[in-house]
Kinemage of the C-alpha trace (Angstrom):
@kinemage 1
@onewidth
@group {chain A} dominant
@subgroup {mainchain}
@vectorlist {calphas} color= white
{ca met a 1} P 136.815 166.989 32.401
{ca asp a 2} L 139.320 164.680 33.603
{ca ala a 3} L 137.332 161.854 31.938
{ca tyr a 4} L 137.134 163.770 28.775
{ca leu a 5} L 141.019 164.384 28.680
{ca gly a 6} L 141.697 160.876 29.435
{ca glu a 7} L 139.667 160.232 26.227
{ca phe a 8} L 141.625 163.043 24.229
{ca val a 9} L 144.988 161.321 25.465
{ca gly a 10} L 144.191 157.793 24.990
{ca thr a 11} L 142.774 158.343 22.284
{ca met a 12} L 146.165 160.257 20.993
{ca ile a 13} L 148.301 157.532 22.574
{ca leu a 14} L 146.113 154.821 19.915
{ca val a 15} L 146.820 156.511 17.000
{ca ile a 16} L 150.427 157.334 17.698
{ca leu a 17} L 150.968 153.911 18.131
{ca gly a 18} L 148.748 152.430 15.429
{ca ala a 19} L 149.679 154.945 12.213
{ca gly a 20} L 153.035 155.163 13.136
{ca ala a 21} L 153.062 150.623 12.558
{ca gly a 22} L 151.328 152.409 9.615
{ca ala a 23} L 154.325 154.278 8.678
{ca ser a 24} L 157.259 151.834 9.623
{ca ile a 25} L 155.465 149.751 6.965
{ca asn a 26} L 155.067 151.698 3.940
{ca leu a 27} L 157.686 154.662 4.039
{ca asn a 28} L 161.101 154.300 2.300
{ca lys a 29} L 164.094 153.916 4.451
{ca ala a 30} L 161.955 152.549 7.538
{ca tyr a 31} L 163.389 149.351 8.921
{ca ala a 32} L 160.160 147.801 9.045
{ca lys a 33} L 159.197 148.268 5.101
{ca gly a 34} L 157.105 145.697 3.969
{ca gln a 35} L 156.686 144.060 7.287
{ca gly a 36} L 153.258 141.895 6.723
{ca trp a 37} L 149.367 142.097 8.190
{ca leu a 38} L 150.096 140.270 11.730
{ca tyr a 39} L 152.687 142.852 12.050
{ca val a 40} L 149.692 145.618 11.363
{ca ala a 41} L 147.079 143.730 13.751
{ca phe a 42} L 149.355 143.284 16.099
{ca ala a 43} L 150.309 146.721 16.678
{ca trp a 44} L 147.204 148.418 16.398
{ca gly a 45} L 145.979 145.668 19.331
{ca met a 46} L 148.686 146.816 21.390
{ca ala a 47} L 147.841 150.486 20.494
{ca val a 48} L 144.311 150.026 21.692
{ca ala a 49} L 145.622 148.675 24.895
{ca phe a 50} L 147.799 151.181 25.640
{ca gly a 51} L 145.500 154.055 25.171
{ca val a 52} L 142.971 152.037 27.287
{ca tyr a 53} L 145.489 152.157 30.024
{ca val a 54} L 146.187 156.113 29.684
{ca ala a 55} L 142.722 157.005 29.218
{ca ala a 56} L 141.782 155.031 32.312
{ca ser a 57} L 144.263 156.644 34.654
{ca phe a 58} L 142.353 159.882 34.238
{ca gly a 59} L 139.397 158.205 35.159
{ca ala a 60} L 138.085 157.845 31.260
{ca pro a 61} L 136.146 154.688 30.305
{ca gly a 62} L 138.728 154.136 27.927
{ca his a 63} L 136.318 153.640 25.141
{ca leu a 64} L 138.585 155.846 22.221
{ca asn a 65} L 135.749 155.126 19.842
{ca pro a 66} L 132.807 157.118 18.848
{ca ala a 67} L 130.712 154.070 17.938
{ca phe a 68} L 131.938 152.453 21.471
{ca thr a 69} L 130.643 155.349 23.465
{ca ile a 70} L 127.237 155.612 21.629
{ca ala a 71} L 126.992 151.734 22.204
{ca ala a 72} L 127.914 152.426 25.462
{ca ala a 73} L 125.097 154.925 25.937
{ca ile a 74} L 122.809 152.401 24.351
{ca ser a 75} L 123.509 149.874 26.874
{ca gly a 76} L 123.419 152.620 29.933
{ca met a 77} L 126.873 152.196 30.530
{ca ile a 78} L 127.474 155.946 30.244
{ca lys a 79} L 125.136 158.933 30.203
{ca trp a 80} L 124.083 160.326 26.890
{ca ser a 81} L 124.762 163.923 28.023
{ca gln a 82} L 128.300 162.562 27.717
{ca val a 83} L 128.661 160.825 24.531
{ca val a 84} L 128.938 163.979 22.252
{ca gly a 85} L 132.007 165.277 24.678
{ca phe a 86} L 133.332 161.999 24.568
{ca ile a 87} L 133.388 162.100 20.915
{ca ile a 88} L 134.871 165.607 19.901
{ca ala a 89} L 137.997 164.541 22.332
{ca gln a 90} L 138.484 160.960 20.513
{ca met a 91} L 138.023 162.909 16.913
{ca leu a 92} L 140.861 166.084 18.513
{ca gly a 93} L 142.998 163.039 20.120
{ca ala a 94} L 143.322 161.005 16.579
{ca phe a 95} L 144.471 163.885 14.910
{ca val a 96} L 146.673 165.178 17.093
{ca gly a 97} L 148.023 161.659 17.197
{ca ala a 98} L 148.475 161.811 13.426
{ca ala a 99} L 149.825 165.159 13.423
{ca ile a 100} L 152.890 163.350 15.742
{ca val a 101} L 153.484 160.623 13.449
{ca val a 102} L 153.536 162.707 10.487
{ca ile a 103} L 156.690 165.027 12.740
{ca his a 104} L 158.229 161.937 13.658
{ca phe a 105} L 157.984 160.493 10.058
{ca tyr a 106} L 159.033 163.417 8.040
{ca pro a 107} L 162.030 162.611 6.653
{ca his a 108} L 160.569 159.058 5.235
{ca phe a 109} L 157.404 161.430 3.626
{ca lys a 110} L 160.087 163.313 1.698
{ca ala a 111} L 162.122 160.056 0.722
{ca ser a 112} L 158.578 158.464 -0.220
{ca lys a 113} L 157.489 160.325 -3.508
{ca ser a 114} L 154.165 158.509 -4.597
{ca glu a 115} L 151.622 156.218 -3.738
{ca ala a 116} L 153.349 153.387 -5.165
{ca glu a 117} L 156.144 154.347 -2.982
{ca gly a 118} L 153.833 154.062 0.688
{ca asn a 119} L 152.933 157.395 0.779
{ca thr a 120} L 149.406 156.956 0.629
{ca val a 121} L 146.557 157.463 3.376
{ca gly a 122} L 146.569 154.280 4.361
{ca ile a 123} L 149.295 155.034 6.935
{ca phe a 124} L 146.624 156.344 8.529
{ca ala a 125} L 143.173 155.718 7.558
{ca thr a 126} L 141.652 152.411 6.115
{ca lys a 127} L 140.806 151.635 2.239
{ca pro a 128} L 139.500 148.172 1.286
{ca ala a 129} L 141.327 145.373 -0.676
{ca ile a 130} L 138.592 144.930 -2.690
{ca asn a 131} L 136.770 148.409 -3.578
{ca ser a 132} L 132.870 147.186 -3.183
{ca pro a 133} L 130.851 149.473 -0.712
{ca val a 134} L 128.250 147.268 0.106
{ca phe a 135} L 130.209 144.290 1.303
{ca asn a 136} L 132.734 146.944 2.544
{ca phe a 137} L 130.045 148.729 4.828
{ca leu a 138} L 128.963 144.950 5.858
{ca ser a 139} L 132.543 144.310 6.858
{ca glu a 140} L 132.931 147.071 9.143
{ca val a 141} L 129.277 146.264 10.999
{ca ile a 142} L 130.527 142.579 11.265
{ca ala a 143} L 134.102 142.957 12.488
{ca thr a 144} L 132.528 146.102 14.955
{ca phe a 145} L 130.259 144.110 16.599
{ca thr a 146} L 132.270 141.238 17.383
{ca phe a 147} L 134.459 143.595 18.545
{ca thr a 148} L 132.346 145.112 20.674
{ca tyr a 149} L 130.447 142.444 21.581
{ca ile a 150} L 133.346 140.744 23.218
{ca thr a 151} L 134.417 143.434 24.930
{ca phe a 152} L 130.938 144.310 26.477
{ca asn a 153} L 130.793 140.850 28.308
{ca leu a 154} L 134.366 141.375 29.502
{ca gly a 155} L 133.166 144.005 32.071
{ca asn a 156} L 135.224 146.914 33.054
{ca phe a 157} L 137.952 146.425 30.745
{ca thr a 158} L 140.068 148.691 32.411
{ca glu a 159} L 140.707 146.829 35.080
{ca gly a 160} L 143.910 144.789 35.767
{ca leu a 161} L 145.672 143.038 32.543
{ca lys a 162} L 141.660 143.078 31.000
{ca pro a 163} L 143.450 146.371 28.414
{ca phe a 164} L 145.837 143.544 27.094
{ca ile a 165} L 142.600 141.484 26.861
{ca val a 166} L 141.002 143.928 24.489
{ca gly a 167} L 144.656 144.395 22.938
{ca phe a 168} L 144.073 140.787 22.232
{ca val a 169} L 140.609 140.860 20.714
{ca ile a 170} L 142.135 143.664 18.092
{ca phe a 171} L 144.429 141.512 17.175
{ca ala a 172} L 142.093 138.613 16.471
{ca ile a 173} L 139.509 140.735 14.994
{ca gly a 174} L 142.498 141.944 12.785
{ca ala a 175} L 144.206 138.825 11.840
{ca ser a 176} L 140.697 137.257 11.174
{ca leu a 177} L 138.087 139.732 9.753
{ca gly a 178} L 140.378 142.627 9.065
{ca ser a 179} L 142.010 142.039 6.160
{ca thr a 180} L 138.897 142.820 3.847
{ca thr a 181} L 138.843 146.776 4.789
{ca gly a 182} L 142.034 147.605 6.888
{ca tyr a 183} L 139.066 147.446 9.829
{ca ala a 184} L 138.342 150.647 10.771
{ca leu a 185} L 136.362 149.533 14.384
{ca asn a 186} L 136.400 153.511 14.885
{ca pro a 187} L 135.537 156.549 12.926
{ca ala a 188} L 138.148 158.580 15.205
{ca arg a 189} L 140.882 156.295 14.384
{ca asp a 190} L 139.712 156.542 10.490
{ca trp a 191} L 138.219 160.373 10.341
{ca gly a 192} L 140.807 162.305 12.440
{ca pro a 193} L 144.225 160.859 10.821
{ca arg a 194} L 142.238 161.151 7.239
{ca phe a 195} L 141.989 164.836 8.424
{ca ala a 196} L 145.464 165.212 9.210
{ca tyr a 197} L 146.088 163.398 5.910
{ca thr a 198} L 144.275 166.024 4.163
{ca val a 199} L 145.367 169.323 5.842
{ca leu a 200} L 148.820 169.393 7.241
{ca pro a 201} L 151.879 169.936 4.683
{ca ile a 202} L 152.906 166.411 4.198
{ca pro a 203} L 155.666 166.057 1.355
{ca his a 204} L 154.410 164.166 -1.803
{ca lys a 205} L 151.284 163.549 0.106
{ca thr a 206} L 148.375 161.246 -2.136
{ca ala a 207} L 144.574 161.229 -2.192
{ca ala a 208} L 143.018 161.131 1.059
{ca his a 209} L 140.206 158.761 -0.645
{ca trp a 210} L 137.084 160.974 1.197
{ca glu a 211} L 134.642 159.424 -1.264
{ca tyr a 212} L 135.175 156.164 0.904
{ca ala a 213} L 134.885 157.742 4.493
{ca trp a 214} L 131.608 157.159 4.961
{ca val a 215} L 132.286 153.264 5.536
{ca pro a 216} L 134.319 153.408 8.495
{ca met a 217} L 132.308 156.250 10.110
{ca cys a 218} L 128.757 154.322 9.522
{ca gly a 219} L 129.888 150.749 9.684
{ca pro a 220} L 131.325 150.423 12.979
{ca ile a 221} L 128.375 152.870 14.649
{ca val a 222} L 125.635 150.490 12.957
{ca gly a 223} L 127.867 147.006 14.137
{ca ala a 224} L 128.223 148.872 17.718
{ca ala a 225} L 124.928 149.637 18.109
{ca ile a 226} L 123.603 145.965 16.900
{ca ala a 227} L 126.482 144.572 19.912
{ca ala a 228} L 124.725 146.733 22.583
{ca leu a 229} L 121.447 145.984 21.793
{ca leu a 230} L 122.165 142.086 21.547
{ca phe a 231} L 124.036 142.669 24.929
{ca asn a 232} L 121.095 144.500 26.669
{ca leu a 233} L 118.859 140.925 26.067
{ca gln a 234} L 120.910 139.198 27.888
């Protein structure tokens, strides 16, 4: 149970820091409003690094990501019997993390009365820069394949300073490939917060855009699975 709790808490920390950065750059009256893409990419990179550290302290594998968990099972790093439990923990952790961000920024949501003023699901979840579903899907496949394959080649990425290396991998992916879709790489990081934005009583909230949500679900799973299959050939 400690491993499942670790995945829950680690993913919660990931979303608190990552979605917190999203709220900071979007919502009215926040000091960081208007910061650029490198700010976002670096924030998500560090969010992943610290989430991995927290998860590992519970004895969890530090996946924080259903796509990565599935890839780890394909590669024999974990048992298939653990997959469903890890994914449930990750989804719940992402939802709770998003709820904490809503509480933290509640006055700023009240001050942001429309999507034009920054009250958007993009604080929590991904949306494409250009709405082109096939290419958006391929972008997520390519970005998640790259992230997963690099991370698999790090060995046990929860040891020592390796979580920071993983964080800088996320930063590099964001800076290079992430600007097309917002680089979900992770179904939990997208679906848990998207659901939170949908159901929580957030002032002036706008559309959650569930019509797009299949992309950050399916693209990362496919990309991570391809990375695992390639890694198995090494």
